[in-house]
Structure formats: structure tokens, C-alpha cells
N, C-alpha and C positions, 0 to 999 in steps of 0.2 A: 321208815326213813327215806328221805330223798336228798339229793345234792344238786346245788345250782352251780354249774360250771360256766364261768364267765371268761371270755377271751376278748381282749381289746387289741386291735392293731392300730398302731400310731403312724402318723405322718413321719417321715425321716427327721430325726433330730428332736422329736417331741416327747419321746417316752420318758427319758430321765427327768425332765421338768415336771411332767405329770405325776410321776412316782413321788417326787419330792412334795408336790402339792397334796397328793393323796395321803402320804404318810403323816403330814401335819394336820390336815383338816378332816379327812374321811376315815382313816383307819381307826381313830378312837371312837367315832360314832358307829361305825360298822361293828366293832367289837361289842359296843354297848347294846345295840339293837338287834343285830343278827345272830349273835351267839358264837357258835363253833365254826371257826375257819379251819378247814382241813389242809389248806395249802395256798401259798401266794408266791407266784413265780414270774421271773422275767426271762425272755428268750436269750439263749446263749448260742445255740446252733439251730439250723433248720430255718423256719420262718423267722424273719427279723422283725424287730420293733413290736414285740407282743408281750402282753401281760396276761397271765391266767390266774384266776383265783377260784377256789372251790369252797362253798359254804354248805354245811349240813343243817337240815331241818327235820322236824318230826314228820311233817306232812306239807302238802301244798298250802293248806289253810294256815299252818304255822308260818310258812314263808311269807304269805301274803299279809298276815297280821303284823309280823315283824317289820317288813319292808314299808308298809303303810305308816307305821309309827315313826320310822326313820325319816321318811319323806316329809313328815310334818315338822320335824325339828328345824328351827330357824338356822342352826349352824349347818345343816345339810343344804339348805337353800343357798347359803353363802358359798359353800363349796361348789354347788352346781353352777352358780353364776360365774365363778372363777374359771371353771372348766369351759363354759360357753365362750367366755372371752378368749381363752387360750386356743380353743378350736383344735385340739390335738389329734382327734380320731380320724382314721381312714375307714375303720369298720369295727363293729361289735357283734359278737355272737354270744348267746347264752343258751344252755341246754339244761333241762331238768331231767335228772336221771335217777333211777331206782336201782338198788343192788340186785344182782342176779340171785335167783332162788337159793343157790348153794352157798352164797357168801354170808358169813357171820362175822361182824366186826368184833375185834378184840381178840 
């Protein structure tokens, strides 16, 4: 198992608009294509204007296959165009992480 941890930092005032757009357009697609979302969070304290979401995959190959299928969906392309027009991001980070040897899920 691996997890993809994605952190988006928004320009001030843009996070809530993007979250609304994401919920309507991207969330259904990501649930369809990516599978298991372990968490989806917005910042409350600490670094401001951030969204973090964490997705679980069987392997890097599983992740790449699922993401490639999603990227080909015409509805995903519509979402990406809306995001480009909105231009909400200040930064994006993503990390692929594996569980520590002692950790057993469940």
C-alpha cells in the first residue's frame, strides 16, 4: 500500500470557491476513479488557505493507472479548465508515502 498526500495552498480568498468547485465537479470523479480517500481536510489553524487530501493505492502502478484513466475523462478536463480560469493556487505539494514496517492498517 502507498498513500498520495496532496497539499494545495491557495491565494487568499480563493480556497472556499475552489472547494465548492471541487465538490461539484471533481469529488465525484475522484471517488469513481481513485477509490479510497483516507481524508480530505481544510486548514483551521497553522498554515492558512490549505487543503490536504490523502488517497490510498495498492501500489504506484495502481495509482498511475487510476490517475491516467481519470485524466482522460472529459468531465475531468472540464474541471481542469475551470480551475485554470480561476487560477486559485499559490502552491501544490504531493508526497507518495508507504507505511512504516510496524504499521498494520485496521
